C-alpha positions as a printed Julia matrix, in Angstrom:
314×3 Matrix{Float64}:
 -14.75  19.42   -7.87
 -17.29  21.89   -9.25
 -18.35  22.73   -5.69
 -14.81  23.86   -4.82
 -14.8   26.53   -7.55
 -17.34  28.8    -5.76
 -19.22  29.01   -9.05
 -22.2   26.88   -7.96
 -25.57  28.11   -6.81
 -25.64  26.95   -3.19
 -29.29  25.96   -3.38
 -29.66  24.34   -6.8
 -26.11  22.88   -6.89
 -25.88  23.93  -10.53
 -23.6   26.51  -12.17
 -24.63  29.99  -11.06
 -25.56  32.07  -14.09
 -25.42  35.25  -12.0
 -21.84  34.57  -10.9
 -20.74  33.61  -14.4
 -22.24  36.8   -15.84
 -20.74  39.02  -13.15
 -17.3   37.5   -13.77
 -17.8   37.65  -17.55
 -17.18  33.92  -17.88
 -18.59  32.02  -20.83
 -20.89  29.27  -19.51
 -20.02  27.19  -22.6
 -16.63  26.56  -20.99
 -18.29  24.54  -18.22
 -19.51  20.99  -18.71
 -22.73  19.67  -17.17
 -22.18  18.52  -13.6
 -21.86  14.75  -13.17
 -22.98  13.12   -9.92
 -20.65  10.72   -8.07
 -21.55   7.13   -8.86
 -22.22   7.84  -12.55
 -20.76   5.34  -15.02
 -19.22   7.55  -17.69
 -18.27   4.79  -20.13
 -15.29   2.5   -20.68
 -11.61   3.03  -21.24
 -10.79   3.25  -24.93
  -9.6    0.09  -26.66
  -6.34   1.88  -27.51
  -5.63   2.61  -23.85
  -6.56  -0.91  -22.76
  -4.2   -2.31  -25.38
  -1.39   0.01  -24.3
  -1.84  -0.91  -20.62
  -2.43  -4.6   -21.46
  -5.71  -4.72  -19.5
  -9.25  -5.83  -20.2
 -11.94  -3.15  -20.73
 -12.71  -1.16  -17.55
 -15.65   1.04  -16.67
 -14.93   4.69  -15.86
 -16.85   5.78  -12.77
 -17.21   9.28  -11.36
 -16.32   9.29   -7.66
 -15.97  11.97   -5.01
 -13.34  13.73   -7.08
 -12.35  16.13   -4.32
 -10.28  14.03   -1.9
 -12.22  15.25    1.15
 -15.52  14.1    -0.36
 -14.23  10.55   -0.88
 -12.61  10.54    2.58
 -15.82  11.58    4.35
 -17.81   8.97    2.41
 -15.67   6.29    4.08
 -16.36   7.38    7.68
 -18.93   5.37    9.69
 -21.16   6.79   12.45
 -21.32  10.43   11.4
 -24.86  10.89   12.73
 -23.54  12.13   16.08
 -20.08  13.2    15.04
 -18.16  15.88   13.21
 -15.24  14.82   11.03
 -11.62  15.89   10.78
  -9.63  14.98    7.7
  -6.18  15.33    9.19
  -2.97  15.62    7.22
  -0.85  18.49    5.93
  -4.11  20.41    6.08
  -6.88  19.86    8.59
 -10.44  19.96    7.31
 -12.96  20.0    10.16
 -16.62  19.83    9.31
 -19.99  18.12    9.22
 -22.3   16.5     6.72
 -25.63  18.25    6.24
 -28.67  17.88    4.0
 -28.94  21.68    3.76
 -26.51  24.6     3.35
 -25.88  27.34    5.92
 -25.4   30.33    3.64
 -25.39  33.05    6.28
 -23.24  35.99    7.34
 -22.14  33.95   10.35
 -21.01  31.06    8.15
 -19.1   33.52    5.97
 -17.53  35.17    9.02
 -16.4   31.82   10.4
 -15.02  30.94    6.93
 -16.92  27.68    6.48
 -17.15  26.39    2.93
 -19.88  24.24    1.38
 -18.43  21.43   -0.68
 -20.59  18.69   -2.15
 -20.52  15.24   -0.61
 -20.79  11.93   -2.43
 -24.34  11.33   -1.18
 -25.71  14.63   -2.53
 -25.16  16.26    0.84
 -23.18  19.31    1.89
 -19.8   19.14    3.59
 -19.79  22.23    5.77
 -16.12  22.5     6.63
 -13.27  24.79    7.46
  -9.78  24.52    6.02
  -7.16  24.74    8.77
  -3.42  24.36    8.87
  -2.52  20.84    9.98
   0.62  18.76   10.33
   2.37  21.07    7.87
   3.84  22.8    10.93
   5.29  19.54   12.26
   6.84  18.84    8.85
   8.24  22.37    8.76
   9.88  21.89   12.16
  11.33  18.57   11.02
  12.81  20.28    7.95
  14.3   23.06   10.08
  15.99  20.59   12.41
  17.21  18.5     9.49
  19.04  21.58    8.19
  20.73  21.68   11.6
  21.81  18.08   11.13
  19.13  16.6    13.42
  16.68  14.09   11.94
  13.51  13.26   13.85
  11.25  10.3    13.04
   7.66  10.42   14.28
   8.62   7.93   16.98
  11.38  10.32   18.05
   8.9   13.19   18.16
   6.51  11.14   20.3
   9.32  10.38   22.76
  10.67  13.91   23.12
   7.24  15.53   23.42
   6.31  13.16   26.24
   9.51  14.2    28.04
   8.98  17.93   27.48
   7.31  20.56   29.65
   4.13  22.19   28.39
   4.52  25.94   27.93
   1.76  28.53   28.16
   2.56  29.55   24.61
  -0.47  30.23   22.43
  -0.41  31.07   18.74
  -2.68  31.0    15.73
  -1.72  27.97   13.67
  -3.32  29.71   10.66
  -1.11  32.8    10.94
  -0.17  33.84    7.4
   3.56  33.84    8.21
   3.4   30.16    9.17
   1.81  29.23    5.86
   5.04  30.05    4.05
   7.78  27.39    3.94
  11.02  27.77    5.85
  12.33  29.08    9.19
   9.42  27.77   11.28
  11.51  27.75   14.48
  12.49  31.4    14.03
   8.93  32.4    13.14
   7.57  30.83   16.34
  10.29  32.52   18.41
   9.39  35.88   16.85
   5.68  35.22   17.47
   6.41  34.62   21.15
   8.51  37.8    21.38
   5.9   39.89   19.57
   3.07  38.66   21.83
   5.04  38.78   25.11
   5.11  35.01   25.68
   7.79  32.54   26.68
   9.17  30.85   23.6
   9.84  27.13   23.32
  13.54  26.34   23.31
  14.02  22.58   22.89
  12.8   20.5    19.94
  10.33  18.69   22.21
   8.84  21.99   23.38
   8.44  23.25   19.8
   6.71  20.05   18.62
   4.49  19.93   21.71
   3.51  23.6    21.31
   2.35  22.9    17.75
   0.29  19.89   18.84
  -1.36  21.86   21.66
  -2.24  24.83   19.46
  -3.61  22.62   16.69
  -5.88  20.88   19.21
  -6.95  24.26   20.62
  -7.84  25.46   17.11
  -9.85  22.28   16.55
 -11.92  22.99   19.65
 -12.57  26.58   18.59
 -13.68  25.43   15.14
 -15.77  22.58   16.61
 -17.67  25.08   18.76
 -18.15  27.48   15.85
 -19.64  24.64   13.79
 -21.98  23.62   16.62
 -23.14  27.22   16.94
 -23.61  27.63   13.19
 -25.67  24.44   12.82
 -27.48  24.68   16.16
 -26.44  21.14   17.16
 -24.32  19.39   19.76
 -22.05  16.53   18.73
 -20.54  14.01   21.13
 -17.62  12.69   19.09
 -15.04  13.64   16.48
 -13.97  11.2    13.76
 -10.38  11.71   12.58
  -9.23  10.16    9.3
  -6.27  10.66    6.99
  -2.57  10.49    7.76
  -3.07  12.49   10.96
  -5.17   9.67   12.4
  -1.79   8.14   13.36
  -0.74  11.23   15.35
  -1.65   9.8    18.75
  -0.41  12.76   20.81
  -2.41  15.26   18.76
  -5.51  13.04   18.81
  -5.33  12.67   22.6
  -4.89  16.41   23.08
  -7.86  16.98   20.77
 -10.01  14.68   22.93
  -8.78  16.5    26.05
  -9.58  19.99   24.8
 -12.92  18.98   23.28
 -13.9   17.01   26.36
 -15.33  14.46   23.92
 -14.47  11.03   22.57
 -12.3   10.96   19.48
 -12.04   7.93   17.21
  -9.23   7.83   14.66
  -8.44   5.54   11.76
  -8.52   5.19    7.98
  -5.17   6.86    7.18
  -6.01   6.28    3.49
  -9.64   7.35    3.83
  -9.77   8.95    0.37
  -8.78   5.67   -1.3
 -11.32   3.74    0.8
 -14.18   6.11   -0.04
 -13.26   6.16   -3.72
 -13.16   2.35   -3.87
 -16.36   1.92   -1.88
 -18.34   4.1    -4.27
 -17.05   2.1    -7.24
 -18.08  -1.17   -5.52
 -21.53   0.27   -4.78
 -21.96   1.6    -8.33
 -21.04  -1.8    -9.8
 -23.47  -3.58   -7.46
 -20.72  -5.4    -5.58
 -21.64  -3.83   -2.21
 -25.15  -2.68   -1.17
 -24.95   0.91    0.07
 -26.69  -0.15    3.3
 -23.69  -2.42    4.04
 -21.11   0.34    3.55
 -20.58   1.22    7.2
 -20.59  -2.42    8.3
 -17.92  -3.23    5.71
 -15.7   -0.35    6.85
 -16.01  -1.31   10.52
 -15.14  -4.94    9.75
 -12.22  -4.02    7.5
 -10.43  -1.26    9.42
  -9.37  -0.57   12.98
 -10.22   2.63   14.83
  -8.44   3.88   17.95
 -10.55   5.6    20.62
  -9.25   8.52   22.66
 -11.17   9.43   25.8
 -10.63  12.87   27.39
  -8.18  12.84   30.28
  -8.51  14.82   33.5
  -6.78  18.19   33.51
  -7.21  21.96   33.36
  -8.1   21.82   29.67
 -10.96  24.33   29.87
  -8.73  26.83   31.67
  -6.0   26.42   29.02
  -8.61  26.88   26.3
  -9.87  30.11   27.88
  -6.29  31.41   28.04
  -5.97  30.57   24.34
  -9.21  32.38   23.44
  -8.17  35.44   25.48
  -4.8   35.51   23.72
  -6.36  35.15   20.25
  -8.87  37.94   20.95
  -6.06  40.21   22.16
  -4.01  39.82   19.0
């Protein structure tokens, strides 16, 4: 959690005295940083009695949910990760930081991973937009389940409607349908009209944003990755995951909808000596199912170029 405050020295991973002084913050307010996997002690006898449980050890885990989620993902050597839910967090694990003007310009953050590594990631809007559309239609008396959304998007035409899923207007709750209509009008594009077209437009533009961010991360780190691992609740969004594979032109594997819980639990098992850390990935693969999405044939690169042109023109 300390690494999400922006008060750490990116190199030493300790509290930055320079930042604290410049912000006139008293360093005595901040506790020493505790590494994940540290046994902090035991629950108090009073609490154990109240909860009617035997004494339990208290273990520091990846306290930021993304850190625990990423710890659960196997095969990250040749893959970037996407923690997909209300928010989308697309990034990579790295033994070193990339504290450069380019990293700052691309808005990549450097959070600490469970294994003393860096999670170089970007926070993006995710399935919030789908939930907002669902709420809008519910106010109109129309309730859509995710199965319903899958059905109507498959039956809908794909529009050449491109928008920035991180537009500040879309971050505010309410009136998502009207906001997207206004966006189309303002940018001279055809607006979606049916529910299926609105849902499909969101899925397409999320996948397009993922590709843009994926390429920025490759450029920043000077690497090429062949796959994307998707975890979190969005790992069940099959249409979005397939579109992501299509636009990336790379294999996507999706699973672990409760990745944060899995990573949290795994670290506790490892700390207590119940699971050797070398067996972590094997245990995850044997315990959970991943769905693979291979890129389909189509004019995905042309659509992506149209998207980039539209974003640059805004």
